VEXDREN-2710 file (C-alpha; in Angstrom, 1 decimal):
% VEXDREN-2710
k/r/px/py/pz
1/MET/0.0/0.0/0.0
2/GLN/1.5/3.3/-1.1
3/SER/2.0/5.9/1.7
4/ASP/0.9/9.5/1.3
5/THR/4.3/10.5/2.7
6/ARG/6.5/12.2/0.1
7/VAL/10.3/11.8/0.5
8/LEU/13.1/13.7/-1.3
9/VAL/16.5/12.0/-1.4
10/VAL/19.3/14.5/-2.2
11/SER/22.0/12.6/-3.9
12/GLU/25.7/13.3/-4.1
13/ALA/25.9/11.7/-7.6
14/ASP/28.6/12.2/-10.2
15/LEU/27.8/11.7/-13.9
16/ARG/28.1/7.9/-14.0
17/SER/27.4/6.6/-10.5
18/ILE/25.3/7.0/-7.5
19/ASN/26.9/6.7/-4.1
20/LYS/26.0/3.9/-1.7
21/ALA/24.3/6.3/0.7
22/THR/21.7/7.2/-1.8
23/LEU/20.9/3.5/-2.7
24/GLY/20.9/2.5/1.0
25/ILE/18.4/5.3/1.8
26/LEU/16.1/4.4/-1.2
27/GLY/16.2/0.8/-0.2
28/LYS/14.7/1.7/3.2
29/LEU/11.7/3.4/1.7
30/PRO/9.5/0.8/0.0
31/GLY/5.9/1.8/-0.7
32/VAL/6.7/5.5/-0.3
33/THR/6.4/8.2/-2.9
34/LYS/10.0/9.2/-3.3
35/GLU/12.0/11.5/-5.6
36/VAL/15.7/12.1/-6.1
37/ALA/17.3/15.5/-6.5
38/VAL/20.7/15.9/-8.1
39/PHE/22.8/19.0/-8.5
40/GLY/23.6/19.2/-12.2
41/GLU/23.7/16.4/-14.8
42/ILE/23.4/12.6/-14.5
43/GLU/24.1/9.9/-17.1
44/SER/22.1/6.7/-18.0
45/GLY/24.2/4.4/-15.9
46/ALA/23.3/6.3/-12.7
47/VAL/19.7/6.6/-13.8
48/ASP/19.5/2.8/-14.2
49/HIS/20.6/2.3/-10.6
50/ILE/17.9/4.7/-9.3
51/ARG/15.1/3.1/-11.3
52/LYS/15.5/-0.1/-9.4
53/TYR/14.1/1.6/-6.3
54/ASP/10.7/2.7/-7.8
55/VAL/11.6/6.3/-7.8
56/ALA/8.9/8.5/-9.1
57/ARG/11.0/11.3/-10.4
58/ILE/14.7/12.4/-10.8
59/ASN/15.0/16.2/-10.5
60/LEU/18.1/17.8/-12.0
61/LEU/18.7/21.1/-10.4
62/LYS/20.7/23.1/-12.9
63/ALA/22.5/26.4/-12.6
64/ASP/26.0/27.6/-13.6
65/THR/26.9/28.2/-10.0
66/LEU/26.3/24.5/-9.1
67/LYS/29.1/23.2/-11.3
68/ASP/31.7/23.3/-8.5
69/ARG/29.2/22.3/-5.7
70/ASN/29.3/25.8/-4.2
71/PRO/27.6/25.3/-0.8
72/GLU/25.7/28.5/-0.9
73/ALA/24.5/27.9/-4.4
74/CYS/23.4/24.4/-3.6
75/LEU/21.5/25.7/-0.5
76/LEU/19.6/28.4/-2.5
77/ALA/18.9/26.0/-5.4
78/LEU/17.4/23.3/-3.1
79/MET/15.5/25.9/-1.2
80/THR/14.0/27.3/-4.4
81/PHE/13.0/23.9/-5.6
82/MET/11.5/22.9/-2.3
83/GLU/9.4/26.0/-2.0
84/SER/7.5/25.0/-5.1
85/ASN/7.4/21.3/-4.4
86/ARG/5.9/19.8/-1.2
87/PHE/7.9/17.1/0.6
88/ASP/7.4/15.6/4.1
89/ILE/10.9/14.3/4.6
90/VAL/14.3/15.3/3.0
91/ILE/17.2/12.8/3.4
92/SER/20.8/12.8/2.2
93/GLY/24.0/10.9/2.9
94/THR/26.3/12.7/5.3
95/SER/28.3/14.5/2.7
96/SER/30.1/17.8/3.0
97/THR/27.3/19.5/0.9
98/ALA/24.5/18.1/3.1
99/CYS/26.4/19.1/6.3
100/ASP/26.6/22.6/4.9
101/ILE/23.0/23.1/3.8
102/PHE/20.7/20.9/5.8
103/PRO/20.9/22.8/9.1
104/VAL/20.1/26.0/7.3
105/LEU/17.2/24.4/5.4
106/SER/15.9/23.1/8.7
107/ALA/16.0/26.6/10.2
108/HIS/14.4/28.2/7.2
109/PHE/11.4/25.8/7.3
110/CYS/11.3/25.8/11.1
111/SER/11.4/22.0/11.3
112/GLY/13.4/19.2/12.8
113/PHE/16.9/18.0/11.7
114/ALA/18.9/14.9/12.7
115/ALA/22.5/14.7/11.6
116/GLY/24.5/11.6/10.9
117/VAL/22.1/8.9/12.0
118/ASP/23.0/5.2/11.6
119/ASP/19.6/3.8/10.8
120/PHE/16.0/5.0/10.3
121/HIS/12.5/3.7/10.0
122/LEU/9.5/5.2/8.3
123/THR/6.2/3.7/9.3
124/GLY/3.2/5.7/7.9
125/GLU/3.9/9.2/9.0
126/ARG/6.2/8.2/11.9
127/LEU/9.9/8.7/11.3
128/SER/12.4/7.4/13.9
129/ALA/16.1/7.0/13.8
130/VAL/19.1/5.6/15.7
131/LYS/22.4/7.4/16.2
132/GLU/25.6/6.3/17.9
133/LEU/27.0/8.4/20.7
134/TYR/30.3/8.5/22.5
135/GLY/32.3/6.6/19.9
136/GLY/29.7/3.8/19.6
137/GLN/29.4/3.3/23.4
138/CYS/25.6/3.9/23.4
139/LEU/22.7/4.3/21.0
140/ALA/20.2/7.2/21.0
141/ASP/16.7/6.6/19.7
142/LEU/15.3/9.7/17.9
143/GLU/11.7/10.5/16.8
144/PHE/10.6/13.4/14.7
145/SER/7.6/15.6/15.6
146/GLY/6.3/19.1/14.7
147/ASP/6.2/20.9/11.4
148/LYS/7.5/19.3/8.2
149/PRO/9.5/18.9/6.1
150/TRP/11.8/17.0/8.4
151/PHE/15.5/16.8/7.5
152/MET/18.0/14.0/8.1
153/THR/21.4/13.0/7.0
154/VAL/22.5/9.3/7.1
155/ASP/26.0/8.2/7.7
156/SER/27.4/7.1/4.4
157/GLY/28.7/3.8/5.6
158/ALA/25.8/3.0/8.0
159/LEU/23.2/1.4/5.7
160/SER/23.5/-1.8/3.7
161/ILE/22.3/-1.7/0.1
162/GLU/19.0/-3.6/-0.2
163/VAL/18.7/-5.9/-3.1
164/CYS/15.8/-4.5/-5.2
165/ARG/13.9/-5.8/-8.1
166/ASP/14.0/-4.0/-11.5
167/GLY/11.9/-0.9/-11.1
168/HIS/10.0/1.1/-13.6
169/ASP/10.8/4.1/-15.7
170/CYS/10.9/7.4/-13.9
171/GLU/10.6/10.9/-15.1
172/ILE/13.7/13.0/-15.4
173/ILE/12.9/16.7/-15.1
174/GLU/15.3/19.6/-15.4
175/HIS/14.7/22.6/-13.1
176/ASP/16.3/26.0/-13.8
177/VAL/17.2/27.1/-10.3
178/THR/19.5/30.0/-11.2
179/VAL/20.4/31.8/-8.0
180/PHE/22.1/35.1/-7.1
181/PRO/25.9/35.1/-7.3
182/SER/27.2/33.4/-4.3
183/ARG/29.2/35.1/-1.6
184/ILE/31.4/32.0/-1.4
185/ARG/34.0/31.3/-4.1
186/ILE/35.6/27.9/-4.7
187/CYS/39.2/28.7/-5.2
188/ASN/40.5/25.2/-5.8
189/THR/39.2/21.6/-5.9
190/LYS/41.6/18.8/-5.1
191/LYS/40.9/15.6/-7.0
192/PRO/42.0/12.2/-5.9
193/ALA/45.5/11.3/-7.2
194/SER/44.4/7.8/-8.1
195/ASP/41.4/6.1/-9.7
196/ARG/40.6/4.0/-6.6
197/PRO/36.9/4.1/-5.6
198/PRO/35.9/6.5/-2.7
199/LEU/36.2/4.8/0.7
200/GLN/32.5/5.1/1.4
201/ASP/31.5/3.5/-1.9
202/ALA/34.1/0.8/-2.2
203/ASP/33.2/-2.9/-2.3
204/ILE/36.7/-3.8/-1.1
205/VAL/38.8/-1.8/1.3
206/VAL/42.5/-2.5/2.3
207/ALA/43.5/-0.7/5.4
208/GLY/46.6/-0.4/7.6
209/GLY/47.2/0.3/11.2
210/ARG/50.2/1.0/13.5
211/GLY/51.5/-2.4/12.4
212/LEU/52.7/-0.8/9.2
213/GLY/55.6/0.4/11.3
214/GLU/56.9/3.0/8.8
215/PRO/55.3/5.2/6.1
216/GLY/57.0/3.3/3.3
217/THR/55.1/0.1/4.2
218/LEU/51.9/1.7/2.9
219/ARG/53.2/0.9/-0.6
220/LEU/52.5/-2.8/0.0
221/LEU/48.9/-2.1/0.7
222/GLU/48.6/0.2/-2.3
223/GLU/49.8/-2.6/-4.6
224/LEU/47.3/-5.1/-3.1
225/ALA/44.5/-2.5/-3.4
226/ASP/45.3/-1.8/-7.0
227/THR/45.4/-5.5/-7.8
228/MET/41.9/-5.9/-6.3
229/GLY/40.3/-2.7/-7.5
230/ALA/40.0/-1.7/-3.8
231/SER/40.1/1.5/-1.9
232/LEU/42.7/2.3/0.8
233/GLY/42.0/3.0/4.4
234/ALA/43.8/3.4/7.7
235/SER/43.2/3.3/11.4
236/GLY/43.3/6.3/13.7
237/GLY/46.6/5.1/15.1
238/ALA/48.2/4.9/11.6
239/VAL/47.0/8.4/10.8
240/GLY/48.1/9.8/14.1
241/ASP/51.6/8.3/13.6
242/GLU/51.7/9.7/10.1
243/LEU/51.9/6.3/8.5
244/ALA/48.9/7.1/6.3
245/PRO/47.2/10.4/5.2
246/GLN/44.2/11.8/7.0
247/GLU/41.8/11.1/4.0
248/TYR/42.4/7.4/4.6
249/LEU/40.9/7.5/8.1
250/VAL/38.3/4.8/8.7
251/GLY/36.3/4.9/12.0
252/GLN/33.8/6.8/14.1
253/THR/35.6/10.1/13.5
254/GLY/36.6/9.3/9.9
255/THR/34.8/7.5/7.1
256/ARG/32.2/4.9/8.0
257/ILE/32.3/2.1/5.4
258/SER/30.2/-0.9/4.4
259/PRO/32.3/-2.9/1.9
260/MET/31.8/-6.5/0.9
261/LEU/35.3/-7.3/2.1
262/TYR/37.5/-5.4/4.5
263/ILE/41.2/-6.3/4.8
264/ALA/42.8/-5.0/7.9
265/CYS/46.6/-5.1/8.1
266/GLY/48.2/-4.5/11.4
267/ILE/45.1/-3.0/13.0
268/SER/44.4/-3.9/16.6
269/GLY/40.8/-2.6/16.6
270/ALA/40.1/0.3/18.8
271/THR/36.4/1.0/19.6
272/GLN/36.2/4.0/17.2
273/HIS/37.7/2.0/14.4
274/LEU/35.3/-1.0/15.0
275/ALA/32.3/1.5/14.9
276/GLY/33.4/2.6/11.5
277/ILE/33.6/-1.0/10.0
278/ARG/30.6/-2.6/11.7
279/ASN/28.7/-2.9/8.4
280/ALA/31.5/-4.7/6.5
281/LYS/30.1/-8.0/5.2
282/LYS/33.4/-9.9/5.6
283/ILE/36.5/-9.0/7.5
284/LEU/40.0/-10.4/6.9
285/ALA/42.5/-9.4/9.6
286/ILE/46.3/-9.8/9.4
287/ASN/48.2/-9.3/12.6
288/THR/51.1/-10.8/14.6
289/ASP/49.0/-10.7/17.7
290/ALA/46.1/-13.1/17.7
291/ASP/44.4/-11.5/20.8
292/THR/43.6/-8.1/19.3
293/PRO/39.9/-7.1/19.3
294/LEU/39.8/-7.1/15.5
295/MET/41.4/-10.5/15.1
296/ARG/38.8/-11.9/17.5
297/ILE/35.8/-10.6/15.5
298/ALA/37.2/-11.2/12.0
299/ASP/35.6/-13.7/9.7
300/TYR/39.2/-14.7/8.6
301/ALA/42.3/-14.1/10.7
302/VAL/45.9/-14.6/9.5
303/ILE/48.5/-14.6/12.2
304/GLY/51.8/-13.3/10.8
305/ASP/53.8/-10.3/9.5
306/LEU/52.0/-8.2/7.0
307/ASN/55.3/-7.4/5.3
308/ALA/55.4/-11.0/4.1
309/ILE/51.7/-11.8/3.9
310/VAL/50.5/-8.8/1.9
311/PRO/53.0/-9.1/-0.9
312/ALA/52.2/-12.9/-1.2
313/MET/48.5/-12.0/-1.6
314/THR/49.4/-9.5/-4.3
315/ARG/51.5/-12.0/-6.2
316/ILE/48.8/-14.7/-6.0
317/LEU/46.0/-12.4/-7.1
318/SER/48.1/-10.9/-9.9
319/ALA/48.8/-14.3/-11.2
320/ALA/45.2/-15.4/-11.0
321/SER/44.1/-12.3/-12.9
322/LYS/46.6/-13.0/-15.7
323/ASP/45.4/-16.6/-16.0
324/LYS/41.8/-15.4/-16.8
END
C-alpha cells in the first residue's frame, strides 16, 4: 500500500554513478512516494541504478553556480526547488554538501533535523532514527515531531544496500534554479590522485594500522588494493603516527564504510575503528597478535607479519588475474 508521505532524497551523484548512501536510503523506503534531487547532470548508468528503487522522479537542479558544488548555491537551489514542491521528509547521505546546507534548510522551514544517523525507519507518518553516541558506546533513539519537512542525514557507511527488483521508468525533469551570485568562491578543488573508488562507496577496502611500522610500508597495501580494484584506508593510530594520510581514516571520526570485504593489516581494533567498519560484510584481519579485538571478531584471521603476507597475496591475485 502506497503511503501519502513524500520523500526527497538528495544525492551526491557524479555523472556515472550513485553513491552507496543514496541507494541505501532508497532501499529503506518501500511503498513510499520518493523523488531524487541531483545537482547538475546525470548519465544513464546512474539513472538505471535509481530506477530499481521505484523512484517517481529524478529532479536535475541546474545552474551555472552549481558546477563546483558551491555550498551557498546548492543551498539556494534546493531551497528554491522545495518552496515550489511539497515534501514531508528530505534525506541525504552525510556529505560535505549536506552538512553545509541541511541545518540552514531546517532553520528556514522551522522544522526538525537529525544529523549523521546510523539507521532510520518510516512507518506511515512516523519517522524514527538511531544514532551512535560517545564513539559507539551507546545508541540514541530519535523520533521526529512538529512541522514538516523533516531533514535528516544518514552516515554514508551505515546502511547496507538492499537488493531491489528491477523498477519502472521514472521521469527526469530539469529545473532551472538560477540563483544570485554566491558570496562563497571555490578557489581550488583537489581531486584524488588515483582512480581508486571512494572509501564510502568501495566494495573492497584494504587498510593499515600501527602495524605498518613506517610510512613506506603503505606501498605494499597500495599494490594489493590496485590489484583488487580496492580503496585504501587506515586506522586512527596509523593516521596519528603519520603512517597514512588523513583522508584514509576509517572509523567513528573518519569515514564509515560498508564494503563486501574489509582487509585490515596491522590494526588492533580500537572502539572507534570498529564502529566505522561494523557494516562490513566480511573482515580479513592480518596481525602478529592473535588476541587483538579485530582478530577476535574477524571472519578470517591470518597470524603473521603483514610485510610477508600482503606481498604474497598480491602475487597470487596478480597471477590469478593474468590466467583469466
